[in-house]
C-alpha positions in Angstrom: 22.8 51.1 44.6 24.3 49.8 41.8 22.3 47.1 39.8 23.9 44.4 38.6 24.4 43.4 34.3 21.7 41.2 34.7 19.2 43.3 36.7 20.1 46.6 34.6 18.8 43.8 31.4 15.9 42.5 33.3 15.1 46.7 33.7 15.4 47.4 30.5 13.4 44.9 29.3 10.6 45.9 31.7 10.8 49.4 30.2 10.5 48.2 26.9 7.6 45.8 27.4 5.9 48.8 29.0 6.1 51.1 26.2 5.7 48.8 23.4 2.3 47.2 24.6 0.8 51.3 25.8 1.9 52.3 22.7 -0.2 50.5 20.9 -2.8 50.3 24.0 -3.7 53.8 23.7 -3.6 53.6 19.8 -7.2 51.2 20.2 -8.3 53.8 23.1 -8.3 56.6 21.0 -10.3 54.6 18.2 -13.2 54.5 20.6 -12.6 51.5 22.3 -12.9 50.8 25.8 -10.5 49.1 28.0 -11.3 45.4 28.1 -11.8 45.6 24.8 -8.7 47.5 23.8 -6.8 44.7 26.1 -8.6 42.1 24.3 -8.0 43.3 20.8 -4.5 45.0 20.9 -3.6 41.2 22.0 -5.2 39.6 18.8 -4.1 41.7 16.6 -0.3 41.4 18.0 -0.6 37.5 18.0 -1.6 37.5 14.4 1.1 40.0 13.8 4.0 38.2 15.6 2.5 34.7 14.1 3.1 36.6 10.3 6.6 37.9 11.3 7.6 34.5 12.1 6.4 32.8 9.6 8.3 35.3 7.3 11.5 34.9 9.5 10.8 30.7 9.0 10.4 31.6 5.4 14.1 33.2 5.2 16.1 30.9 7.7 14.3 28.1 5.6 15.8 29.4 2.2 18.9 30.5 3.6 20.1 27.6 5.7 18.7 25.2 2.7 21.2 27.6 -0.4 24.0 27.8 1.7 24.1 24.2 3.1 23.2 23.5 -0.9 26.1 24.8 -1.7 28.9 23.0 0.2 26.6 19.7 -0.9 27.9 20.3 -4.6 31.2 20.3 -3.7 31.1 17.4 -1.0 30.9 13.9 -2.6 29.7 12.7 0.6 26.5 10.6 0.1 25.4 11.5 4.2 24.5 15.3 3.0 22.0 14.5 0.7 19.8 12.1 2.4 19.7 15.2 5.1 18.4 17.2 2.5 16.0 14.1 1.2 14.6 13.9 4.6 14.2 17.4 5.7 16.6 17.3 8.6 17.8 20.4 7.8 14.3 22.4 7.4 13.4 21.1 10.5 16.2 22.5 12.4 15.5 26.0 10.9 12.5 25.8 12.7 14.4 26.8 15.6 15.2 30.1 15.1 11.0 31.2 15.0 10.2 29.5 18.0 13.1 30.7 19.8 12.5 34.7 18.5 9.0 33.6 20.0 10.0 32.7 23.5 11.6 35.6 23.9 9.2 38.1 22.2 6.0 36.6 23.8 6.3 38.2 27.2 6.2 41.9 25.1 3.6 41.6 23.5 1.3 39.4 25.9 2.5 41.8 29.1 -1.1 42.8 30.0 -2.3 38.5 29.8 -0.5 36.9 32.0 -2.9 33.8 31.9 -2.5 34.2 27.5 1.4 34.2 28.0 1.6 30.8 29.9 -0.6 29.1 27.2 1.6 30.6 24.8 4.7 29.5 26.4 3.3 25.8 26.7 2.7 26.0 23.2 6.3 27.5 22.4 7.6 24.7 24.3 5.2 21.7 23.3 6.4 22.7 19.6 9.9 22.7 20.5 9.5 19.1 21.5 7.8 18.2 18.8 10.6 19.9 16.2 13.0 17.6 17.8 11.1 14.5 17.5 11.1 15.8 13.7 15.0 16.2 13.9 15.4 12.7 15.4 13.4 10.8 13.1 15.0 12.4 9.9 18.1 12.1 11.5 17.2 7.8 11.6 15.4 7.7 8.4 19.0 9.3 7.2 20.7 6.2 9.0 18.6 3.9 7.8 19.2 4.8 4.1 23.1 5.5 4.7 22.5 1.4 6.0 20.6 0.3 3.0 23.9 1.3 1.1 25.6 -1.2 2.9 25.8 -4.6 1.6 26.2 -6.2 5.4 23.2 -4.4 6.0 20.9 -5.4 3.0 19.2 -8.0 4.5 18.7 -6.7 7.8 14.9 -5.1 8.5 15.9 -1.5 8.9 12.6 -0.5 8.5 11.1 -2.5 11.8 14.1 -0.8 13.7 12.8 2.3 12.4 9.3 1.9 13.2 10.2 0.9 16.8 12.6 3.9 17.5 9.5 5.7 16.3 7.3 4.0 18.6 9.9 4.9 21.7 10.4 8.6 20.2 6.4 9.2 20.5 6.3 7.8 24.1 9.1 10.3 24.7 7.7 13.3 23.2 3.9 12.2 24.5 5.7 12.2 28.2 7.4 15.4 27.7 4.4 17.2 26.6 1.8 15.9 29.2 4.7 17.3 31.5 4.6 20.5 30.2 0.4 20.4 29.8 0.0 19.7 33.6 3.0 20.2 35.4 4.1 16.8 36.1 7.4 16.1 36.6 8.0 13.5 33.6 9.4 10.5 36.3 6.3 11.0 38.3 4.2 10.6 35.4 5.9 7.1 34.2 5.4 5.8 37.5 1.6 6.8 37.9 1.2 5.1 34.5 3.5 2.2 35.4 1.2 1.6 38.6 -1.9 2.0 36.3 -0.8 -0.1 33.2 -1.7 -3.6 35.0 -5.2 -2.7 35.5 -5.4 -1.0 32.3 -4.3 -3.9 30.3 -6.8 -6.5 32.3 -9.5 -4.3 32.3 -9.5 -2.7 28.8 -7.6 -5.3 26.9 -9.4 -5.9 23.7 -10.0 -2.2 23.6 -6.5 -1.6 23.6 -5.3 -4.5 21.0 -8.5 -2.7 18.8 -6.8 0.1 19.1 -3.5 -0.5 18.1 -4.6 -2.6 15.5 -6.7 0.2 14.0 -3.6 2.5 14.2 -1.7 -0.2 11.9 -4.3 -0.7 9.4 -5.4 3.2 9.1 -1.4 4.0 8.6 -0.5 1.0 6.7 -3.5 1.4 4.5 -4.4 -2.9 4.8 -8.0 -2.5 4.7 -11.1 -0.5 3.9 -14.3 0.0 4.4 -15.8 -1.5 1.0 -12.8 -3.8 0.4 -13.2 -7.9 -0.9 -11.2 -9.7 1.8 -11.0 -13.7 2.4 -10.0 -14.5 5.5 -10.4 -18.5 5.9 -9.5 -19.0 9.4 -12.8 -17.3 10.7 -15.3 -18.1 7.8 -15.1 -14.4 5.8 -15.3 -14.2 2.4 -17.1 -11.0 1.0 -17.1 -7.1 1.3 -16.0 -5.0 4.3 -19.1 -3.3 5.4 -17.9 -1.2 8.9 -14.7 -1.2 11.1 -14.7 0.2 14.1 -12.2 -0.2 18.1 -12.9 -3.7 18.7 -14.4 -5.5 15.5 -14.5 -5.5 11.5 -17.7 -6.4 9.8 -17.6 -8.9 6.8 -20.7 -9.6 4.4 -20.6 -13.1 2.8 -21.5 -13.5 -0.5 -24.2 -15.4 1.2 -25.4 -12.2 2.5 -24.1 -13.4 5.9 -22.1 -11.5 8.2 -18.8 -12.3 10.1 -17.5 -10.6 13.2 -13.8 -10.1 13.5 -11.8 -9.3 15.9 -9.7 -5.7 14.9 -7.1 -7.2 16.6 -6.5 -10.2 14.6 -5.7 -8.7 11.6 -2.7 -8.0 12.9 -1.9 -11.4 13.7 -3.8 -13.8 11.3 -3.0 -13.1 7.5 -5.6 -12.2 4.9 -6.0 -11.7 1.3 -7.5 -8.3 0.4 -8.8 -8.2 -3.3 -8.6 -4.6 -3.8 -5.5 -4.3 -6.0 -7.7 -7.0 -8.7 -10.7 -4.6 -8.3 -8.3 -1.1 -8.8 -6.2 -3.0 -11.7 -9.0 -3.6 -13.7 -8.3 -6.8 -14.3 -9.6 -10.3 -12.5 -7.7 -13.3 -13.6 -9.0 -16.1 -15.5 -7.0 -19.5 -14.6 -8.7 -23.0 -15.8 -7.3 -25.8 -17.3 -9.1 -28.1 -19.8 -7.5 -31.3 -19.3 -6.6 -33.1 -22.8 -6.6 -37.1 -23.1 -3.7 -37.8 -23.8 -4.6 -40.9 -26.1 -6.2 -38.5 -28.3 -3.2 -35.9 -29.1 -1.3 -36.9 -32.4 0.2 -35.5 -35.5 -2.4 -34.1 -38.2 -2.5 -35.2 -41.8 -1.5 -32.4 -44.3 -5.8 -32.9 -45.4 -6.6 -32.0 -41.4 -4.1 -29.0 -41.7 -6.1 -27.6 -44.7 -9.6 -28.5 -43.3 -8.2 -26.2 -40.1 -6.7 -23.7 -42.6 -10.5 -22.2 -43.0 -10.8 -20.9 -39.3 -9.9 -17.4 -39.7 -7.9 -16.4 -36.6 -6.6 -19.8 -37.1 -4.8 -19.3 -41.0 -2.0 -16.9 -40.0 -0.5 -19.2 -37.9 -1.0 -22.3 -39.9 0.8 -20.6 -42.8 4.0 -19.1 -40.6 4.0 -22.8 -39.3 4.1 -24.7 -42.4 6.7 -22.2 -44.1 9.0 -22.7 -40.7 8.4 -26.5 -40.2 8.9 -26.9 -44.2 12.6 -25.1 -44.4 13.7 -27.4 -41.4 12.5 -30.2 -42.5 14.5 -29.4 -46.0 17.6 -28.3 -44.3 17.7 -31.5 -41.9 16.6 -33.8 -45.0 14.2 -35.3 -42.9 12.5 -38.7 -44.8 9.4 -37.9 -44.9 8.1 -41.4 -45.3 8.1 -42.1 -41.1 6.4 -39.3 -39.4 8.4 -39.1 -36.7 11.2 -37.6 -38.6 11.4 -33.9 -39.0 9.1 -31.7 -37.8 5.1 -32.2 -37.8 2.0 -30.1 -36.9 -0.2 -31.5 -33.9 -3.6 -31.4 -32.8 -3.0 -30.2 -29.3 -0.3 -27.5 -30.8 -2.8 -26.4 -33.0 -5.2 -26.0 -30.6 -2.9 -24.2 -28.2 -2.7 -21.6 -31.0 -6.0 -21.1 -31.7 -7.2 -20.4 -28.0 -4.1 -18.4 -27.7 -5.4 -16.3 -31.1 -9.0 -16.3 -29.8 -7.8 -14.8 -26.4 -6.4 -12.2 -28.4 -9.5 -10.9 -30.5 -12.1 -11.3 -27.3 -13.1 -7.8 -26.4 -14.0 -9.1 -23.0 -10.2 -10.0 -22.6 -7.4 -6.9 -21.0 -5.1 -6.4 -23.3 -2.7 -4.3 -21.1 -2.3 -7.7 -19.0 -0.4 -11.2 -19.1 -2.7 -13.4 -21.4 -1.0 -17.3 -22.6 -2.6 -20.6 -23.3 0.2 -23.4 -21.4 0.6 -27.0 -21.3 1.2 -28.2 -17.5 2.9 -31.6 -16.4 0.4 -34.5 -17.4 -1.4 -36.3 -14.8 -3.5 -39.3 -14.6 -6.1 -37.2 -15.8 -4.5 -36.1 -18.9 -2.5 -33.2 -20.4 -3.9 -30.2 -18.4 -3.8 -26.9 -20.8 -4.6 -23.7 -18.7 -5.9 -20.9 -19.5 -4.6 -17.6 -17.8 -6.0 -14.3 -18.8 -7.8 -11.3 -16.8 -11.3 -10.2 -17.8 -11.4 -6.5 -18.1 -14.5 -6.2 -15.8 -13.9 -6.8 -12.2 -17.5 -6.8 -11.2 -18.3 -10.5 -9.9 -21.4 -11.6 -11.9 -20.0 -9.7 -15.2 -16.3 -11.5 -14.7 -18.1 -14.9 -14.4 -20.2 -14.7 -17.2 -16.6 -14.2 -19.4 -15.3 -17.1 -18.1 -18.0 -19.0 -18.8 -18.8 -17.6 -22.3 -15.0 -18.4 -23.4 -14.6 -22.0 -21.8 -17.9 -23.1 -23.5 -15.9 -21.7 -26.8 -13.1 -23.5 -26.5 -15.1 -27.0 -24.8 -17.2 -26.5 -28.1 -14.2 -26.2 -30.7 -12.2 -28.7 -29.5 -13.2 -31.7 -31.3 -12.7 -30.0 -34.4 -9.2 -30.3 -33.6 -9.4 -34.3 -33.2 -8.8 -33.9 -29.3 -11.4 -35.1 -26.3 -11.5 -34.2 -22.4 -11.0 -36.3 -20.3 -13.6 -37.2 -18.4 -13.8 -39.9 -15.4 -16.2 -43.1 -16.2 -19.6 -42.4 -14.8 -22.1 -45.2 -14.1 -24.0 -45.3 -17.4 -20.2 -45.3 -19.2 -19.6 -48.8 -16.9 -23.4 -50.0 -17.7 -22.3 -49.5 -21.4 -19.3 -51.4 -21.2 -20.5 -54.1 -19.4 -23.2 -54.3 -21.9 -21.0 -54.8 -24.6 -18.6 -57.3 -22.8 -21.6 -59.4 -21.9 -22.6 -59.3 -25.6 -19.4 -60.1 -27.1 -19.5 -63.2 -24.7 -22.3 -64.1 -26.1 -21.7 -63.5 -29.7 
């Protein structure tokens, strides 16, 4: 009876499988192994040999494809192929070659182990599904990068669309993988899943929300154990001591424990001070309210007296020269103080505070530092100190901040300035006594 071409090829394949397997099997028997061990060692050795060969094939295929394609990319003026290389699309495509080869030779290698053969075939199919998912994902990333270069998509949330597509892709890939492992059709699995989803959502609502939140928190690295976070809505202000599926535990600075549902981290906003802690500097932002009635021009005698302050002397000398040149150039009438330019006590105090901050060893010199005048209010003119300490530890930071303002409050009187204070009961009592004493006179 004449065989068809297909049957003929199958017969040749079976003969080649038998010869290949029998050769290695008899070699192991000759080496002194019994039949059972010969089968096992034969399959294990051949498995590692196949894996090694496939890795070599994968390496060669990847290098050949990338080198050939790169030549065309260099000559091409289109930017699409550049993004394909950047997002590794061609690299993932090259993985198909060893996977297809593995699918063809696995029946030859594992002829005597049908159970192994079934498991390996399922593994290869799962790897093929995973590789297809990677190709689709990299293609979507390429599409995102291309759209980002176009003005019409500049303000669109392309990253969000990519994340949604990733979720859909993972769901599809997971369904197909489950179908391969169990032998259940994807449609039957989805029907069963849909029927059970309502019950699952009802019974495990918090757990599911917490699981999703945990994945999001982990993927975005938005919170870690040891982070200092502040969440006013839940009265949390302290260090994260535990993160689990359902809640996050925060030890507040008063040693109380606040428990926050994990899923609320996706819904409500919170402040994480990790960036401040890792940057090596913690912000000091506080204002000194200067009494407006004490702000005035400084006399030459007062300026000479302040010139004895070492860190302020260079500023006064430079400013005196600038003012003198300006007044001479503008021919300002110095008999009237408002003509021309003059030094003010608040300006000199601001210059002193700036110089003091710059030479303070506890201030971070790599970060912004300034003394600025804010808009005047009913409480005077705020002179704001905006600097960063070089130690982020809470107790050290508070000491640095206190020492800084202790000094500034102490020296402010040398500049003939006063800090604004709301009148206290003693002030009102003394004022009443003075008024009564005046009336009696």
